[in-house]
C-alpha positions in Angstrom: 306.5 -16.1 32.4 303.7 -18.6 32.7 300.9 -17.2 35.0 298.2 -19.8 34.6 298.0 -23.5 34.0 299.4 -24.0 30.5 300.3 -27.2 28.6 304.0 -27.2 27.5 305.1 -30.0 25.3 308.4 -30.8 23.7 307.2 -31.8 20.2 310.3 -33.7 19.5 310.0 -35.9 22.5 306.4 -36.2 22.2 306.6 -37.4 18.4 309.4 -39.8 19.5 307.3 -41.4 22.0 304.4 -41.8 19.6 306.7 -43.5 17.3 308.1 -45.8 19.9 304.5 -46.9 20.9 303.7 -47.5 17.3 306.7 -49.6 16.5 306.1 -51.6 19.7 302.4 -52.3 18.8 303.6 -53.4 15.2 306.2 -55.7 16.6 303.5 -57.5 18.7 300.9 -57.5 15.8 298.7 -55.2 17.8 296.5 -52.4 16.7 297.3 -49.2 18.7 294.2 -47.2 19.9 295.7 -44.5 21.9 293.8 -42.7 24.5 293.3 -39.1 23.6 291.9 -38.2 26.9 294.9 -36.2 28.1 295.8 -34.0 25.2 292.2 -33.6 23.7 293.9 -31.8 20.7 293.4 -32.2 17.0 296.8 -31.0 16.3 298.5 -33.7 18.6 296.2 -36.2 17.1 297.8 -35.3 13.7 301.2 -36.4 15.3 299.6 -39.8 15.7 298.3 -39.7 12.4 301.6 -39.1 10.9 302.7 -42.1 12.5 300.1 -44.4 10.8 297.7 -44.4 13.8 294.1 -44.7 12.5 292.2 -45.8 15.7 291.8 -43.7 18.8 290.1 -44.0 22.3 288.3 -41.1 24.0 286.4 -40.8 27.2 283.1 -39.1 26.3 280.7 -38.8 23.4 281.6 -35.0 23.1 285.4 -35.9 22.7 284.4 -38.4 20.1 282.3 -36.0 18.2 285.2 -33.4 18.4 287.7 -36.0 16.9 285.3 -37.2 14.3 285.0 -33.6 13.1 288.7 -33.8 12.7 288.7 -36.8 10.4 289.0 -39.7 12.9 286.9 -42.6 11.7 287.6 -45.4 14.1 286.9 -44.2 17.6 286.3 -46.2 20.8 284.6 -44.5 23.8 286.4 -45.7 26.8 283.5 -45.3 29.3 280.2 -47.3 29.7 277.2 -46.4 27.5 275.2 -43.6 29.0 271.6 -44.2 27.9 271.0 -40.5 27.9 273.5 -40.1 25.2 272.1 -42.5 22.8 270.9 -40.0 20.3 274.4 -38.7 20.1 275.8 -42.2 19.6 273.3 -42.8 16.9 274.2 -39.8 14.9 278.0 -40.4 15.6 277.7 -44.0 14.5 276.2 -42.9 11.3 279.2 -40.4 10.6 282.1 -42.6 11.2 283.3 -46.0 10.1 283.7 -47.7 13.3 282.4 -46.8 16.7 283.2 -49.1 19.6 281.3 -48.9 22.8 281.5 -50.4 26.3 278.2 -52.1 27.6 277.5 -54.7 30.1 273.8 -54.4 31.2 270.5 -54.7 29.4 269.6 -51.0 30.0 272.4 -50.0 27.8 271.7 -52.8 25.2 268.1 -51.9 25.1 268.6 -48.4 24.3 271.2 -49.1 21.6 269.0 -51.9 20.1 265.9 -49.5 19.9 267.9 -46.5 18.4 270.7 -47.5 16.4 270.6 -47.8 12.5 274.2 -48.6 11.9 276.3 -51.1 13.5 278.5 -50.5 16.4 281.1 -52.7 18.1 280.5 -53.7 21.8 283.1 -54.5 24.3 281.8 -56.1 27.4 283.2 -54.5 30.5 284.5 -56.9 33.1 285.0 -55.5 36.7 288.5 -56.1 38.1 287.4 -55.8 41.8 287.4 -52.1 42.2 283.7 -51.9 42.0 283.7 -49.2 39.3 281.6 -50.8 36.5 281.2 -53.9 34.5 280.3 -57.5 35.2 282.0 -59.7 37.8 284.3 -62.3 36.5 282.5 -64.8 38.7 279.3 -64.3 36.7 280.0 -66.4 33.5 276.4 -67.2 32.9 275.6 -63.5 32.9 278.6 -62.6 30.7 277.5 -65.4 28.2 274.0 -64.0 28.2 275.1 -60.5 27.5 277.6 -61.8 24.9 274.8 -63.8 23.1 272.4 -60.8 23.1 275.0 -58.7 21.4 275.8 -61.3 18.9 271.9 -61.8 17.9 271.7 -58.0 17.3 271.5 -56.5 13.9 273.2 -53.4 14.9 275.6 -54.5 17.8 278.7 -56.5 17.0 280.6 -58.3 19.9 284.2 -57.1 19.8 285.7 -58.6 23.0 286.1 -57.9 26.6 287.5 -54.8 28.4 288.5 -54.1 32.0 290.0 -51.3 33.7 291.7 -51.7 37.0 290.9 -48.1 38.3 291.6 -47.2 41.7 290.8 -49.8 44.4 288.2 -48.8 47.0 289.8 -49.0 50.4 287.4 -49.6 53.2 288.1 -48.6 56.8 288.2 -51.7 58.7 288.5 -50.2 62.1 292.2 -50.1 62.1 294.0 -47.2 63.4 296.8 -45.8 61.5 
């Protein structure tokens, strides 16, 4: 009898799902970078590696460090750069082959530019209207400026754009339900 929250997985089903994702990505000539946020498990990560997955996405620097310790060398941190974690990002970028980060403002770029000694890839985050984070799509001049700044850096390489739909913010507009 299970008495506390416990993860129960059917390994056969899970592996079949991973294989299906890998095959779909291959059919469309895409690189699969699965998000390891849910399972956060090196053992389950091996199931992905068994299917040829070599790139992953995580949601924190700590998670990236954990998976780097377990042999993952192409990691995307799917959360905007936190300037208080730049030292950890610097160390991580020196330990793995490819570190990809999300950035969209001068504060993050300044911190990366000042502290990095090895190149990282940068995705510019674009806000989809949920007001979570990122640049608004109607700011093409600012987007271009940030992109140009990244491209002129010795230790930042422009990788592309990223957006996360998130959960829309619902505002009370005085309506009664």
